[in-house]
N, C-alpha and C positions, 0 to 999 in steps of 0.2 A: 697504081697497081703495086701490090706487094710482091715479094719473091714467090716463086712457085712452091707449093706445099705437097707433102706426101701424106695420103690418107690410107689407112687400112680399115677395111670393113670385114669383120669376121662374124660368122654365125654357124650354128650346126648345119650339117647337110640338110637341104630342104628348107632352110630358114628364109630363103628369098633374097639373099644378099646381092646376087648378080642383077636381078631385076631392079632392086632399089638403087644400086649404084648407077646403072646405065640411065635410069629415068632422072636421077638427080644430076648427072653429068649434062644431060640435054638442057635442063633448066639453068644450070650454071653457065653453060655456053651462051645461052640467050641473054645472060646478064653480064657478059663480057669476060668470063673466066674460062680460058681454054683448058680443056681436060683431056686426059688420056687414060684408057683402061688397059692396064698391063696384062698381057696374055701370058699365062704361066706355061712352063714346060711340065709334062707329066708322062709317067710310064704306063698309065692305064690305057685301056683300049677306048677308042672313040665311040660314043653312043651314036645311034643311027642319024640323028639330026645335027651332029657336031662336025665342024670343018677344021682341018688342020690349019693353024695360023690365025684362025678367027676365034674359036672357042678355047683351044689350047694348042701348044706346039707338042705334038705327040712324038715321043722318042722311046727307044728301047732302054732297058735298064743299063746296059753297057755304055751307051752314049751318055746317058744322064750322069753316071758315075764318073766318066771322063770329064764332063763339064764341071762337076764338083771339084775334081782334082786340079783343074785349071783356074779355079776361083771365079767361075763365071756367074755364080748365083749370089744374089744379095741375101737370100734365105732359101732353105729347102727343108722338107720334112716328109716323113712317111705317114700316110693316112689311109686306113682301110686297105693296107697291103700294096699301095702304089706310092710312088715318089712324086712330089710336086716341088717346083722351084721357080723363083723369080729372077729374071735376067737383070744383073747389075747394070749392064750397058744400056739396056732399054730404059730403065727407070731414071738413072742419072742423066742420060742423054736428053730425055724429054724435059726434066726439071731444069737443065742448063738452058733450054730454049724458052723458059718461062711458062711451062705448061704444068698444071697440077696433075699428079699421077694418083690413080686409085688402084689399090691392091685388094683383090678378093682372095684372101688366104686364111689358113687355119691359125689357131692360137699359138701353136709351136713356132710357126714362121713369123708371126707377129712379134714375138719376143726377140727373135734374131734380128729383125729389122730395127727394133727399138735400140738394140745394142749398137748397130752400125750407124743408124741415123736417129739420134736422140730426139730430134725435133718432130718426129713423125706423130701424126694424130691418129689415135686408135679408137675405133667405134665398134661396139658389139651389138649385133642385131638379134634380139630375142624373139622366138616364136611366142605367141600368147599363151600356149598351153601344150602339154604332152600330147593330148588328143589331136590338136591341130597339126603339130609337127609330124606325128605318125601318119595322119591322113594325107599330108602333102607327099610324103615319101611313097606311100602306097599308090596315090593317084598318078605319080610320075610313071609308074609301070616299068621302071628301069632297073629295079633291084629285086633280088630274091627275098623271101621272108627272113632268111638268115642274115643277109646283108643289111636289111632294114633294122633288125635287132642289134647288129653291131654298131650301126650309125646312131641309134638311140642311146646305146650305152656310152658311146664316145661323146655324145652331146652332154651327158651328165658330167664328164670330166672337163669339158669345155666350160660349162657353167661355173665350175669351181674356181676358175681363174679369170672369169669375165669381169670381176670386180676390179681388176688391175687396168682395165681399159679407161680411156678418158671420158667416154660418153656411152650411154646405153639408149637404144631405141627398141620399142616393142612393135614388132611388125604385125599389128592387128588389122589396121586399115592401110592399104598400100599407099594411097595418096598422102596420108598423114605421115607415114614413115619416110616417104621420099622428101616431103617438104621439111621434115625435121632434119634430115641429113643435109639438105641444102642450107638450112639455117646454121647448122654447125660449121659447115665449110665457110660460109660468109662471115660468121663470128670470128673464126680463126684468122681469116685474112684481115679483119679489122682490129685485132689486138694491137694495143698501142706500141708494144715493142717491135712487132713486125712492120708497123707503119712508120717507124722512126725516121727513115730518110725523107719520106714525103712530108711528115709533120715538121721536121727540122727546116725543110725548104719553105713551108708556109710561114713559120715563125720568123725566119731570117728575112723573108720578103716583107713581112708585116713591120718589123723593126726598121727596115730601110725606108719603107713608105711613110712610116710615122715620122722619122727624122726629117724627111723632105717636107712634110706638111707643117712641122713646128719650127722650121728654121727659115 
């Protein structure tokens, strides 16, 4: 097993990133890779089905800004009029335990994390089309037409920097998108530089055994 990795999965609002991440995490757990989904802090109000501490840590703007002042966030950004942030302690604590961490954050925050942790793996999840993304936002029934318009306009700005991410996935068919993310995670764990301690051990043992056999 290689060291724990940090993965960022970003997409426009309605792109399906939370569903894809959690499904991929379940498959990775089944393959022996422990995972943790980082729960962000936000100043926006909870939606009817959301639970504090499960979907988000819901805080008011004053508390959020105090946390910023204390340096408690690995990244934070304002999106659609609300603040969102990732707990530094939560992420680094899980990674120290050998657990992969997944962040469901926007592109602004992704760049901040990349500065703090250069080894982070960034994945951008694309909707297959404008019509599909708009339809998903409308179908959720959680935003006004004006809010949907703002989110679609913000998506255009996100696309403009999505090319800076390490990987791209088109979320056209959910199962294929999930399996692609799983494949990316497995490939990153199997990079030769990440596996160096394990590979060095295999080579050293090989040399020792070979010497025993030829002497």
